[in-house]
C-alpha angles and dihedrals in degrees: 000000000000094000092046093051091046092055092045090050091053091049092059099048115119113267113268117178090199091060106038119193108222126186118208133194138152138203136188119247133197125216115223126192125202115244093201132029114261116253131213119250107218096205098051097026088226133123116258120211127204118247090233118086141161125239110231106185135281140268141175133248119214114199124195118178135174098200096190093056098037093239128136137169123199128190129184114212133180093237142013102227129142088262091054091051092047092053090051091052092049089054091048092053102036103031110026101031107018093146097047116121089208135355115215104211119198117193145128121277099252110162093253093049099089139089093257086074088063090060090054091055106036141032111275096254091054093043091051092048092053092045092052089060092058133082103186124206116186123208113231123261109281087011101105089127086076091065111091090199087069089058090051091049088054090053090049092050094049097044103035115010099046093107140051112290113188105207148356098266091053092048091049090052093048094047093046090056091048092047094050092051093045093048090047088056089048087221108197133188120240101214111189104163109107141172094270093054091044092054090050100043096039101034091124090065095053118094114266111241117183127211092256092057090048091051092050091053 
């Protein structure tokens, strides 16, 4: 409950461009090559793909989104190690928000998603500098629905990754085009769920505290 309420509290802060709130999530992807060239169906005027395909390796998609500004940045990497995450965070701090006084980062608590990963990737003075720019807020266990980057990943999947993509360079090209168009639209997320609604709808999951316990405290 505490982690959920913390994230919901952050979501309803007044907008402050000096302290951007950035949601981060990642998901694995698989590259799939066609075995045969697609043909045109005369009746439907659509391309028809063969059921047979060839697996062509895997990758990982890192999604960063500032929902209140309508900005997102997506990167496709070969792996999803602590070093990969650390490099993404360095880019977030030094490239995308170099003038921010503090970046409030909302994400799940995957084992690579912590500042110790920065020390695996960079000298300690650089790792500490990057870490000082972050205020991390973790979503609760089984609470990934609280992460607005997961919503954006779903949009990306439905609009861009809903077909066979043969390799990483092609996926990068496709995602870059999608990202540019989406950022041009400044597509934002209207998040309405707040702490008061959470306490009402999920009251059965909160600890039961009786009047006697309250009096003793």
